[in-house]
C-alpha positions in Angstrom: 35.6 -25.5 3.1 33.7 -28.3 1.4 30.1 -27.7 0.6 27.3 -29.8 -1.0 24.7 -28.4 -3.4 21.2 -28.8 -2.0 19.7 -29.7 -5.4 22.3 -31.8 -7.3 24.4 -33.1 -4.3 27.7 -32.2 -5.9 30.6 -31.3 -3.7 32.4 -28.0 -4.1 35.4 -26.3 -2.4 35.0 -22.8 -1.2 37.9 -20.7 0.1 37.6 -20.2 3.9 37.9 -16.4 3.6 34.8 -15.9 1.5 31.8 -14.3 3.2 29.6 -17.1 1.9 31.8 -19.7 3.7 31.5 -17.7 6.9 27.7 -17.5 6.6 27.4 -21.2 6.0 29.7 -22.0 9.0 28.0 -19.7 11.5 24.3 -20.1 10.4 23.4 -23.7 9.7 20.0 -22.8 8.3 21.6 -21.3 5.3 22.2 -23.7 2.4 24.5 -23.7 -0.6 23.4 -23.9 -4.2 25.9 -24.4 -7.0 26.0 -21.8 -9.8 24.6 -24.1 -12.5 21.6 -25.0 -10.3 21.1 -21.3 -9.3 21.1 -20.2 -13.0 18.7 -23.0 -14.0 16.2 -22.0 -11.3 16.6 -18.3 -12.2 15.9 -19.1 -15.9 12.9 -21.3 -15.2 11.4 -18.7 -12.8 11.9 -15.9 -15.4 10.1 -18.1 -18.0 7.2 -18.7 -15.6 6.9 -15.0 -14.8 6.8 -14.2 -18.5 3.9 -16.6 -19.1 1.7 -14.7 -16.6 0.9 -17.9 -14.6 3.3 -17.0 -11.8 2.0 -15.4 -8.6 4.0 -13.9 -5.8 2.5 -15.0 -2.4 2.7 -12.5 0.4 2.7 -13.3 4.1 -0.2 -11.0 5.1 -2.8 -8.8 3.7 -1.6 -5.7 5.6 1.8 -6.1 3.9 0.0 -6.2 0.5 -2.0 -3.1 1.2 1.1 -1.1 2.0 2.4 -1.7 -1.5 
């Protein structure tokens, strides 16, 4: 299965029997992100969390109170 990265628009080939390939075929809302882009976003997010300027936004106040 040929997939395109959402961020860098590079094409990748996934084997058809992978669970990720099945998820992408059956649920079009799911998107593919290549491993280098995924690692880059993870690293940048970790750096932002360490600075203390990163806030997690919750969907509702009831959800926050339960934590």
